[in-house]
ZAGUBA-238456 format. One line per field, with one value per residue (C-alpha): residue number from 1; chain; z, y, x. Coordinates in steps of 0.2 Angstrom, whole numbers, plus 2048, in hexadecimal, padded with zeros to 3 digits. Layout:
num <- (NUM  ...) .
chaine <- (A  ...) .
zz <- (Z  ...) .
yy <- (Y  ...) .
xx <- (X  ...) .
***
This chain:
num <- (1  2  3  4  5  6  7  8  9  10  11  12  13  14  15  16  17  18  19  20  21  22  23  24  25  26  27  28  29  30  31  32  33  34  35  36  37  38  39  40  41  42  43  44  45  46  47  48  49  50  51  52  53  54  55  56  57  58  59  60  61  62  63  64  65  66  67  68  69  70  71  72  73  74  75  76  77  78  79  80  81  82  83  84  85  86  87  88  89  90  91  92  93  94  95  96  97  98  99  100  101  102  103  104  105  106  107  108  109  110  111  112  113  114  115  116  117  118  119  120  121  122  123  124  125  126  127  128  129  130  131  132  133  134  135  136  137  138  139  140  141  142  143  144  145  146  147  148  149  150  151  152  153  154  155  156  157  158  159  160  161  162  163  164  165  166  167  168  169  170  171  172  173  174  175  176  177  178  179  180  181  182  183  184  185  186  187  188  189  190  191  192  193  194  195  196  197  198  199  200  201  202  203  204  205  206  207  208  209  210  211  212  213  214  215  216  217  218  219  220  221  222  223  224  225  226  227  228  229  230  231  232  233  234  235  236  237  238  239  240  241  242  243  244  245  246  247  248  249  250  251  252  253  254  255  256  257  258  259  260  261  262  263  264  265  266  267  268  269  270  271  272  273  274  275  276  277  278  279  280  281  282  283  284  285  286  287  288  289  290  291  292  293  294  295  296  297  298  299  300  301  302  303  304  305  306  307  308  309  310  311  312  313  314  315  316  317  318  319  320  321  322  323  324  325  326  327  328  329  330  331  332  333  334  335  336  337  338  339  340  341  342  343  344  345  346  347  348  349  350  351  352  353  354  355  356  357  358  359  360  361  362  363  364  365  366  367  368  369  370  371  372  373  374  375  376  377  378  379  380  381  382  383  384  385  386  387  388  389  390  391  392  393  394  395  396) .
chaine <- (A  A  A  A  A  A  A  A  A  A  A  A  A  A  A  A  A  A  A  A  A  A  A  A  A  A  A  A  A  A  A  A  A  A  A  A  A  A  A  A  A  A  A  A  A  A  A  A  A  A  A  A  A  A  A  A  A  A  A  A  A  A  A  A  A  A  A  A  A  A  A  A  A  A  A  A  A  A  A  A  A  A  A  A  A  A  A  A  A  A  A  A  A  A  A  A  A  A  A  A  A  A  A  A  A  A  A  A  A  A  A  A  A  A  A  A  A  A  A  A  A  A  A  A  A  A  A  A  A  A  A  A  A  A  A  A  A  A  A  A  A  A  A  A  A  A  A  A  A  A  A  A  A  A  A  A  A  A  A  A  A  A  A  A  A  A  A  A  A  A  A  A  A  A  A  A  A  A  A  A  A  A  A  A  A  A  A  A  A  A  A  A  A  A  A  A  A  A  A  A  A  A  A  A  A  A  A  A  A  A  A  A  A  A  A  A  A  A  A  A  A  A  A  A  A  A  A  A  A  A  A  A  A  A  A  A  A  A  A  A  A  A  A  A  A  A  A  A  A  A  A  A  A  A  A  A  A  A  A  A  A  A  A  A  A  A  A  A  A  A  A  A  A  A  A  A  A  A  A  A  A  A  A  A  A  A  A  A  A  A  A  A  A  A  A  A  A  A  A  A  A  A  A  A  A  A  A  A  A  A  A  A  A  A  A  A  A  A  A  A  A  A  A  A  A  A  A  A  A  A  A  A  A  A  A  A  A  A  A  A  A  A  A  A  A  A  A  A  A  A  A  A  A  A  A  A  A  A  A  A  A  A  A  A  A  A  A  A  A  A  A  A  A  A  A  A  A  A  A  A  A  A  A  A  A  A  A  A  A  A  A  A  A  A  A  A) .
zz <- (D88  D86  D7F  D74  D7B  D6E  D71  D64  D68  D5C  D59  D4E  D40  D43  D37  D3E  D45  D4F  D60  D6E  D78  D71  D73  D76  D6A  D6F  D65  D58  D50  D42  D45  D39  D37  D2B  D2F  D23  D1F  D10  D04  D09  D10  D22  D24  D30  D2F  D3C  D3D  D49  D4D  D48  D3E  D46  D3F  D4C  D41  D31  D24  D2A  D3C  D46  D4F  D5B  D5B  D69  D6E  D7D  D85  D96  D9F  DA4  D9D  D8C  D8C  D7E  D7C  D76  D68  D57  D4C  D4B  D3B  D31  D2C  D19  D16  D20  D18  D1F  D1C  D1E  D21  D23  D32  D38  D34  D36  D32  D29  D2D  D23  D23  D24  D2F  D29  D1E  D11  D10  D0E  D00  CF7  CFB  CF0  CF7  CF3  CF9  CF3  CF9  CEF  D00  D0B  D10  D0E  D20  D1F  D0E  D16  D25  D1A  D0E  D1C  D21  D0F  D11  D21  D19  D0C  D18  D2B  D31  D2C  D33  D32  D3B  D3A  D48  D53  D55  D42  D3E  D38  D34  D2D  D38  D39  D3E  D2D  D23  D17  D05  CFF  CF4  CE8  CE0  CE0  CE4  CDF  CDE  CE0  CE7  CF9  CF8  CE9  CF2  D02  CF8  CED  CFA  D06  CFA  CFE  CEE  CF5  D07  D06  D16  D10  D0E  D19  D1C  D22  D29  D32  D44  D50  D54  D42  D41  D33  D38  D2D  D33  D2B  D29  D39  D3A  D4B  D4D  D5B  D5C  D58  D4E  D51  D47  D54  D64  D5D  D5E  D4E  D43  D31  D28  D15  D0C  CFC  CEF  CEF  CDD  CDF  CDF  CD2  CC3  CB6  CA6  CA6  C98  C9D  C96  C95  C8C  C7B  C72  C69  C59  C63  C62  C71  C7C  C84  C88  C90  C9C  C9F  CAC  CA2  CB1  CBB  CAD  CAB  CBE  CC1  CB0  CA7  CB4  CAA  CB0  CA7  CB0  CAD  CAF  CBD  CBD  CAB  CA6  C94  C98  CA4  C98  C8A  C94  C9A  C88  C82  C91  C8D  C7B  C7D  C72  C74  C69  C65  C53  C54  C5C  C53  C4E  C51  C64  C72  C80  C91  C90  C7F  C7D  C6C  C61  C58  C47  C45  C4D  C45  C4D  C5D  C5E  C5B  C67  C74  C71  C74  C84  C8C  C87  C90  CA0  C9E  C9D  CAC  CB5  CB0  CB6  CC7  CC8  CC3  CCD  CDD  CD8  CCD  CDB  CE4  CF7  D02  D0C  D1A  D20  D31  D39  D4C  D5A  D5F  D70  D68  D5D  D65  D55  D4E  D3C  D39  D46  D40  D45  D45  D3C  D3F  D34  D33  D21  D17  D09  D14  D19  D2B  D2A  D32  D2A  D2D  D32  D22  D27  D34  D32  D43  D48  D57  D54  D48  D44  D34  D35  D25  D26  D17  D14  D12  D04  CF5  CF3  CE7) .
yy <- (DBC  DCA  DDB  DE7  DF9  E06  E18  E26  E37  E45  E55  E63  E6A  E7C  E88  E81  E70  E69  E6D  E67  E62  E53  E4D  E3A  E35  E2A  E22  E1B  E09  DFF  E03  DFC  DFF  DF8  DF9  DF2  DF2  DFC  E06  E03  E12  E0D  E12  E13  E14  E15  E1C  E27  E25  E35  E44  E51  E60  E5E  E52  E58  E55  E56  E54  E48  E38  E2D  E1B  E0F  DFD  DF3  DE4  DEA  DF9  E00  E11  E12  E15  E1A  E07  E04  E10  E08  E17  E2A  E30  E3E  E3E  E3E  E3B  E3F  E3A  E38  E27  E22  E11  E12  E1E  E1C  E29  E27  E31  E27  E2C  E26  E2B  E26  E27  E32  E24  E2D  E3B  E2D  E25  E35  E40  E46  E49  E55  E4E  E4F  E3E  E3E  E3C  E35  E23  E1A  E1E  E30  E32  E2C  E37  E47  E41  E41  E53  E59  E51  E5B  E6B  E68  E64  E67  E61  E4F  E4C  E3B  E3A  E2F  E22  E24  E11  E0F  E09  E14  E06  DF5  DE6  DE2  DF3  DF9  E08  E08  E0C  E1E  E22  E2D  E35  E45  E41  E50  E4E  E3B  E31  E2D  E1C  E17  E1B  E12  E02  E04  E07  DFA  DEC  DE2  DE7  DF8  DF6  DE9  DE3  DD8  DDE  DEC  DEF  DFF  E05  E14  E10  E16  E25  E2A  E26  E1D  E0D  E06  DF5  DE6  DD6  DCE  DBC  DB8  DB6  DBF  DB6  DA5  DA0  D8E  D87  D7A  D85  D97  D9B  DA2  DA0  DA0  D9D  DA0  D9E  DA8  DAC  DBE  DC3  DD6  DD9  DCC  DD2  DC6  DCF  DE0  DEC  DF5  E06  E0D  E1D  E1F  E18  E22  E23  E2A  E19  E14  E07  DFA  DE8  DDC  DCD  DC0  DB2  DA6  D9A  DA8  DAE  D9C  D9C  DAE  DB5  DC3  DD0  DDE  DED  DFB  DFE  E0D  E0B  E18  E16  E1D  E10  E15  E27  E23  E17  E23  E31  E26  E22  E34  E39  E2B  E30  E42  E46  E4D  E40  E2E  E31  E3D  E30  E28  E16  E08  E08  DFC  E03  DFC  DF3  DEA  DDB  DDF  DEE  DF8  DFE  E0C  E17  E0C  DFC  E06  E0B  DF9  DF1  DFF  DFB  DE8  DEB  DF6  DEB  DDD  DE7  DEC  DDA  DD6  DE4  DDD  DCC  DD2  DDB  DCD  DC0  DCA  DCB  DBC  DB2  DB4  DB5  DA9  DB3  DAC  DB5  DB1  DB6  DB7  DBF  DD0  DCB  DBC  DC8  DCA  DD0  DE0  DE5  DE0  DD2  DC3  DB4  DA2  D99  D87  D80  D6F  D6D  D68  D73  D82  D81  D85  D95  DA6  DB3  DC5  DCE  DD8  DE0  DDF  DE4  DE9  DE9  DE6  DD4  DCD  DD1  DCB  DC8  DC6  DBC  DBE  DB6  DC2  DB8  DB4  DA1  D9D) .
xx <- (DBF  DCC  DC6  DCE  DCF  DD3  DD8  DD8  DDE  DDA  DE4  DDD  DE8  DED  DF6  E07  E06  DF8  DEF  DFA  DEA  DE3  DD1  DCD  DC0  DB1  DA3  DAF  DAF  DB5  DC8  DD4  DE7  DF4  E06  E13  E26  E2C  E22  E10  E07  E03  DF1  DE2  DCF  DC1  DAF  DA7  D95  D8B  D91  D9D  DA7  DB5  DBF  DC7  DD4  DE6  DE1  DED  DE8  DF1  DEA  DEE  DE8  DE9  DDF  DDA  DD3  DE3  DE8  DF0  E03  E0F  E13  E01  E02  E01  E00  E01  DF9  DF1  DDF  DDE  DCC  DBC  DAB  D9A  D91  D7F  D78  D65  D62  D74  D81  D94  DA3  DB0  DC2  DD1  DE3  DF6  E05  E14  E1A  E10  E1E  E2B  E21  E1C  E2B  E39  E4A  E58  E69  E7B  E81  E91  E9B  E8D  E8B  E7A  E73  E7A  E71  E61  E62  E65  E57  E4B  E51  E4D  E3C  E39  E3E  E31  E23  E27  E16  E18  E29  E31  E41  E50  E4F  E5E  E61  E64  E75  E83  E8F  E8D  E89  E9C  EA0  EA7  EA1  E92  E96  E96  E87  E91  E82  E79  E67  E5D  E4A  E4A  E3C  E41  E38  E42  E52  E4D  E4A  E59  E66  E5F  E63  E72  E7B  E7C  E7E  E8C  E84  E75  E63  E5C  E4A  E41  E30  E29  E25  E18  E22  E24  E36  E3E  E45  E53  E5A  E63  E5A  E5F  E65  E5D  E4A  E42  E31  E2A  E1A  E16  E07  E04  E05  E01  DEF  DE8  DD8  DDE  DEF  DF1  E02  E04  E12  E17  E1E  E1C  E2F  E33  E3D  E42  E44  E4E  E53  E63  E66  E78  E78  E81  E90  E9D  E93  E83  E7A  E6F  E78  E6C  E6B  E5F  E60  E52  E51  E45  E43  E3C  E31  E2A  E26  E20  E1B  E24  E2A  E33  E3D  E47  E58  E63  E76  E78  E8B  E8B  E98  E98  E9B  EA9  EB2  EB1  EB7  EC6  ECA  ECA  ED5  EE2  EE3  EE2  ED3  EC1  EBA  EC1  EBE  ECD  ED8  EE7  EE4  EE8  EE6  EE2  ED7  ED9  EC8  ECD  ED8  EDD  EE2  ED4  ED8  ECC  EBE  EB0  EB7  EBA  EA8  EA2  EAE  EA9  E97  E9A  EA4  E97  E89  E91  E93  E80  E7B  E85  E7C  E6B  E70  E75  E65  E5A  E63  E5E  E4C  E47  E3F  E2F  E2D  E23  E15  E0A  DFB  DF5  DE4  DE4  DDB  DE3  DE9  DF2  DFC  E0D  E15  E1B  E20  E32  E33  E3D  E33  E37  E29  E24  E16  E0D  E0C  E1C  E16  E1B  E2D  E32  E3C  E40  E34  E31  E21  E1E  E0D  DFF  DED  DE6  DD4  DC9  DC5  DD2  DE4  DEC  DFF  E09  E19  E25  E36  E45  E4E  E43  E42  E33) .
***
């Protein structure tokens, strides 16, 4: 029988940074780690037998795991994290210190960035965004992984962001600009690795591992439907029309609503289409307000002549609402389906997978189709690991 050998090295928090001389902890038990793609805070927990004052809030730990008595190496590290909770627990005469914390993904998920991305491509924006996080909190530094792509898969340039992103949640920017409608290169995924670098990669087309329900040893398999990211009813806000009336429209996919329930979202036209079209019309007709223009006239967006300002405002409104509905349809079409997830329990030594691996999955039951699925998350423990596979493209 194989054994699981953990190593936890503790570094005390100093005024600036941490003590460079770590202490290897002993008498710990009940170790659990969760590492996932995207927005979940990667977390850890463990308990120490007896009470001690040597471990405190904001101390750093390096947690490693292997399956023999050889010395731990850098390849065995699963997480470098910060302690966020230290609490004593008592069970009869037994006293433990319960330790919980996160890796530096916490700064990604909770941080605000300040970047002028008017002339930056998407990866350039992400790298500068991380630098703005570092300036705000130098201790909890997530760095841009040097292997992240600077050009699209085919070698072309990524689109320019074209926005000033001031005090924007970094997590939202990562999700938004990793989608295929922004990258022009398919969907990308991201995660914070064991070295606390931000890894940003395309959803690859070649699987790197295999899971075969017949030949892979596991203890439990459970398929589920993930609808967390489903959006099937959207209200699109587009500013004001020339008479100062609110511009908005909506789009719904009723087939998705019948399958997954009502999943609504409020979307803002970030391109400011109404503002841009109105500014163009004022420039063409040499006025500061289209109420002062000479009618009749035929704007570039209209197929017919418009007799007066009232008709202009109504036609403008109809034109912009059509664009807003199209924006809503594009948004919903990308998010109307749920994703297949398969959770697999296995002994730790059998777990050869890492988050973000693309795995060729072969199942016995015809209800679960054979397909490539990505490792979305892994729960690590001493006696049982839970590996969650999730399809890249929603299909349910």
